[in-house]
N, C-alpha and C positions, 0 to 999 in steps of 0.2 A: 497622895498619889489619887489622883482623880480618876476613878472608875466607872467608866459609861460602859453600859452593854455593847457588845459587838466591836467595840475601838482598841485599838493596838496602839502601847505607849512606849515609849524610850524608856532607860534606867531611871531617870530624872521626873519621868512623870508628864513629858511633853506627847501631847496626843500625834500619834503619825498619822490615822486612819478618823473617820467617825464611824458611827454607829452603825451604818451597811455596810463597811467594810472598804468604803474606800479614802484614796489617799488626800490629806488634808492639802496637800502642795504637790498635784502630779508632775509640776513641771520640775520639781527634783528628782524624780524618780525614771529611771530607761529599763526598760522591759527588752530583755536579750529572748527571743523568739524562739531559740533552738534548747535553751534549758532551762526557759522561764523562769532567772534570775531577776533582783531587783537590785538596784544600786543606790544609793541615798545620797545623790549627788547634792553637794554645798553643805555636808554636816557631816559631822565625824562622830561612828557611835563606836566607844569601844566594849562597851558594855553588852548585856543581853536584853533583847526586846521582848516584854510582856506584854501579855494580853491582860482586859479589865481586870480580872480575880490576881494578877500577879504571878500568873504562870510564864515560865521561861518560854518562848519561843524560839530564838536563834542563842546558842553559844557562839561566840566569835569575838576577835580582838582585832578583826581587819575592819578596812572602810567596805567594802564589799560584801555583802551579805545576803542569805537565801531567806528566804520567809518558811516557814514551815507551812503554811495554809497555801502559799502560794506554788508548793510542787503539789502537796494534797490536789490541788485544781488541775492540776497539769495532768499528775497521775488520771485523774478521772476523765478528763478531756481524751487522752489517747488510750483510755479502755474504751471509751463510748467510738472514736474512731475504729477502734478496732472490733470492735461489735457493727457498726456500718458495714465496714471493709467483708466481714463474714456475709452480711446480707447481700451487701451486691454482689460477691463471687458466686454465693448461691443461686440468685435468680439468673447470673450467665450460665452457669452452668446447664441451670434448667432450661434457658433460650436454647442453648448449644443441644443438647441431648432433643430437645422437640424440634429444631431445623435438621438433625441425623436423620431422627425417624422419619419425619417429614421427604426431606430428599431420598431416602431408601425406598417408601412406599411408591412416590413419584416416578423413581427407575423403574422400578419393578412392575410397574403400570405401564410404563412406556418404554419396555425393553427394545423392545421393535425399531421406534425412532433413534434411539442412543446406540443401537449395534450398527443401524443405516449410517447416521453420522459417524460413528467410528470407523467403520470399513472405506468408506470414502474418503473421510479426511485422514485417515494413514495413507492411503494412495496416493491421495494429492499431495502429501508432506513429503512422502516420498522422491516424488515427480520434483517438489521445490528443490529437495537437498539434492537430486540429481542435477538441475540445474546450476546448482550453485558450485558443486563440485569439479563440474566439467569446465568451468571457467565462463558461462555465459553471463553470469550474474556482473563479475568484473569488467568483462570484454563491454558489453553491452550498456552498460554506466557512464562508460565514456560519450553515449550519443544521448540525448534529450529526445524524447517525445514532445511533451511541452517546455518548454525552455524555462528553466528554474524552477520548477514546480517538480515535473516526475520524468526520471530517465527511463529509455527503456529498458533496463534492467529489473528496475523496480515495479515498471508494467508488467513484465513477463511472471514474475513473484505475484502480482496482483491478480493476473488472468489466472491463476492456480486455482487461488481460494475463491473468484467469482464461479468459474469452471466449477469447481466442488460442491460450491454453494449451487447451483443450478442445477445438476444430474442427481442431486440429494432431493430435492425439491420435487424434480420433476420423478423420480421413483417414490417419494412418499406421497405423491397424489395417486398410484396406484394402490399403494397398500390404505394409505386413511381415508383417499376421497377427494376430490377435487375441491369441496367446499374447507375444509380443514386446514384454513390460512394459519392458524396459532400452528401448528404442528408442522406444517410446508415451512414456514420463515423458521423454527426453531431448531430442525434438520438445517437447514442450510449454516446459519448462525454457529451451528456446533460444529458443522464441518470444517468451517472455515477456523473457528476455533482450533480445532487439532490439527489444521496444517500449519498455523501459524507456532501452534506451539511447540511441534516437531522441528521448524527454523530456529524457534529460540532453544531446542536442547542442543543443536548442532553447535552455533556460539558458545553456548556452554560447556560444553567437552570439547571444542578448539581450544577453549581459553585453559583446562586443564591439561589435555593430552595434545601432544604432538602428531597431530594430523598429516601434516605434510610428508612424511615419512613415507603415506601411501598417497595421498590424494596433494598431488602438487599444488592444486588452485586453494587448497583449506589455508588461506593466508590473512594474516593480519587486516590487510586492506579489504579483504572480505566479510570480514567480523565487521570492519567499523563503517561498511556500505550497508550492513544488515543492520546493525544499532545506529545507525545516523551521525553516526562518527560521535556518539556519546556514552561510548563504553555499554559493560556488562548491566550497568543501573538503569540501562534504558531499554531493556527486554521486554518490558510489558507492552511494548508498542506492537509487536510481532501478532502476538495472539489479539490482541484489539485490532488492530487492522485486518488480521484475516479473520475474525470473527463479524467482521463490520462488511469487510467484502464479501463473506460467504452469503452474508444474509441479502445483500442488493442483488446477487447470483438469484436467490431464490424469491426476490422479491418481482423480478423481471418477469417472470412464468406468471405472477398474478394479474399482469397487467393487461388491460383488453389489445384486441390488433390494433383497437384505433388509435394507443398511443406505444405499443411496442413494436410494433413497423415502424414509426418515422424517428424513435429513440437507438432502432437497430441500426438504421440506414445512415443516421446521422454519427453515429460510436462509428460504424466500418468505413466511412468516409474520413472520418477525422484520423484514424488511424493510418488510412492509405497517406493521406497528404503528409501526416507527420514521417511516416518512414522512407515517403519520397521528397521531402520538402528540399533538400538540397538539389534536386534537377530542377524541381520548379522554380527555386529562387534565382538560379544560373539563366535558365533560361528567360524570365521575366526582366532580369538585371540587363541582360543582353540586349533590350529592347529600346532604351533611353531611359533619359533620365525621370520622366514620369511614371513610369513602369518601375523603375527603381526602388522609388518612395512605398510605391503600395507593395513588393515584395519583401522592404524590409519591416514594414508594419507585420506583415501575415507571415512571413518565415522567420526566424531564428538563425544562427550560423549554425546549430547542428539539431535544427526541432523547426516545429511551431512554437510560435509566440502566443501567449493566454488571449490574447482581443484574437489573433488569426482562429484558434480553435472554437472560440465562443462563435463568431461569425460565420464559419463552415459546418458547424453544428447547426446551430439556427435556419441558416439557409437551406439546407438540406434537410430537414425536419419539416421545413415549412414547404418544400416542392412536394414531398411526400405528402403531405396533408393534402396539398393541394388536389395532387393527381389519384389520391383517394377518392376525393369527392368529383373530381372534373372528368378523370381519364376515362372513363367507361364512354362518357360524352363526346370526348375527342376523338376516341380512335371508334365511336360510331359515325362522326362526321367524317372523317377520312375513308371509311370504307363505301359512304356514298358517294364519294367522289366518283368522275367519271376515269374510266380507264389510264387515258392519255394524264390525267391529273396525279392518278397515284404513280403512274410510271415515271412522271416528271417530279416527284414527290423523291421516290426511291432513287434516281439519279442524282438528285441534290443534296441529297445527305449521302450517298457512297462519294461524291466529288468532293465533301468536306471531309470525311475520313481523309481520303487521299490526301488531301492538302495539308489535312495536321501531319499527317505519316510521313511525305515528303518535306515538309517543309520545317518538321524538330531537329532533324540534324545539322539544316542551315542556320539554324538561330538559338540552339544550343552550346553551340562550341565545339571543339577538338575532343575533348573528355567525353564529354556527356554523347557524342556522335559516335566514339569510340565504344562506350559501352552501350547504346544500342543496336550497334551491329554486331559485336559477341552474342548479344543475347536472341538476335535474330538468327543467328548462323547455328547456336544450340535446339534452336524453336527448330529449323531446317532438319537437324540430325534427328528431333522427336518424331517429327512428323514421317521421317526416311523408315524410322523405327515400326511407328505406327501402319506402315503399308504393309512391311513385310510380315512382322508378327502379329499385330494386329487383326487386317484383313485376309493376309495371306495364310496366317497359321503356320508359318515358317521361322524357326528360331536360325534365323541366317543374319551376320553381321556383316556379310561382303557387300552390301550397300554402301560403306564406308569407303572402299576403295572407289568407287565413283563422285563421291563425294568429293575425297581429296584430288582425284583428276581435276573435276573443275574446278577447285580452289585453287590447284598451281597452275592451270590455264591462265584464270584470270593473273596471277601474281605473274606471271610470264608477260603477260599483253599490257599488261599496265606499270609493270614496274618502271623505273629510271635508271636501275644499278648495272651492273655491269653484266646482269644477265637477264635484262629486260630486250623484247622482240621488236615490237611496233609501239610501245607507247601512245596504246589508245585510251580512250574514254573508259571508263567503268562501265558505263551502261550500253556501250559496242561490244565488251568484251564478254558479256555476260550471255548474250545468246550463241557468240560461239564455242563456250566453255560448255553450254550444253549438247552441243551436237557433237562436241568431242568426246563427252562423256557418252554420249549415248553410241557413239561408234565404237566404243570397247566393250559392251555389250556382249556380241558374238565370242570376243576374246575372249574373256572372263568367265 
C-alpha cells in the first residue's frame, strides 16, 4: 500500500486525497453542509478508510461514510463560530450599556425639555383621543380637505400634533432662549411623538378590549382609519407622523416674519377654501360651461383638488409678499388722494361688496341660498343678544319675542299658502315687519 504523508487511502491502497488533504476526484464527492458528511459517489467502499500509516479512519460497510477528519474540522469550525458569536454578543452588550448610560445622562441634563414635551404631548394626545372617541374623526373622514390626499378627520388629528409642537416650542423659547434652535425643534418633535404614541396606544387597547361598551365610537372602522386600513402592524405610522408634525409646528416659530406671514395666510386661505369648497364649486358651475371646467379643476367632489390647493397657496403667498413690499406705498398713495377720490374709492368698495352679497343667492342655487339665509338669521339673533347683554348689560332674552313677531309678519305677508295675507315681495315685507315689531315694544 502506497503511504504518502497527508494522503488518505481506501483498503485497496487507492489514494482518495493528495498529500494536502484534497480529494483527487472532487466530482465524485458531495459535501452535506448540515452534517459535513461526504459521499464517495461512483465507488462502493465496503471496508475501512485508512491514512498513510494504515490506521483506520472510518469503520463502515455502507456506501455513505463520515470521515473522521471532516467531522473534526466541522467541530473546529463550530468552535470558532461560537467564539466569534460570544465576541459579537459582548460588543453589542457593551454598546447597549453605553447607549443607556448616555441616554440617562442626556435625560438628566435636559429634564426640563423632556418634562415640557411630555406634559404638552400628553395633553395633546388626550385631546386627540377625545376627538376620536366622540366620533369626529370617523364622521369627518367622509369629507376630503384635499381630494384623494388627506381627509378632514386626518387633518384634525394632524392639527393636534402641529399645535402641540408649536406650543412646546414657544414655551421652550422662554426656558432655553430663542437662540436654542435644537432644543426648540426637539421639544416639538417629542411633543408630537407622545401625541402619536397615545393614539397608537388607543388602537392597541381597542384591539384587546371592547371599548364600545363605554365609547360607542370606538369601532373597528375608527381603528382602520387610524392605521390607514393596514392593521395593527402599521401602528408605527402614528408616532412617526406625530413626531414630524410636531417638529413642523416647532419649526414654524423659527421662521422669520418674511416667510411665516405668507405661509400662515396661504395655509389659512387653503383651509377656508377646502371647508367651503362645495359652496364655491356650485356657484362657479352655475355660471356656465367655461366656469364649470375651472370649478372642476380647482374643486373636487368633497374638497380641493391637489392642483387647486397648490394654485390657491402660491397665489395667496405671492399676494402677501407683494403687499408686504408694496402695501405701505399703496396706502400712502391712497391717503394722498383728494377727499373726493377717497370717498369715491370707499363707495366703489362698498358697492362691490353689496353686489357680491346681493348677487350670491341668485347665482348659488336654492340650497346655498337657504343656507346663507339661515346663517344670516342666526347672525341677527347674535347681534340682538350682543345689544341687550353686551352693551346694555341686561341678561334679558325677551328680544327674541320681537324677532319672532317680525319673522311671523314676513311669513304672513309673503306666503302663498292658506294663511297668506297679501303675497307681497320679501323686500316690501321687511320694513312692514320692522314697524309691527316696534309697535309691540310698549305692550311687552
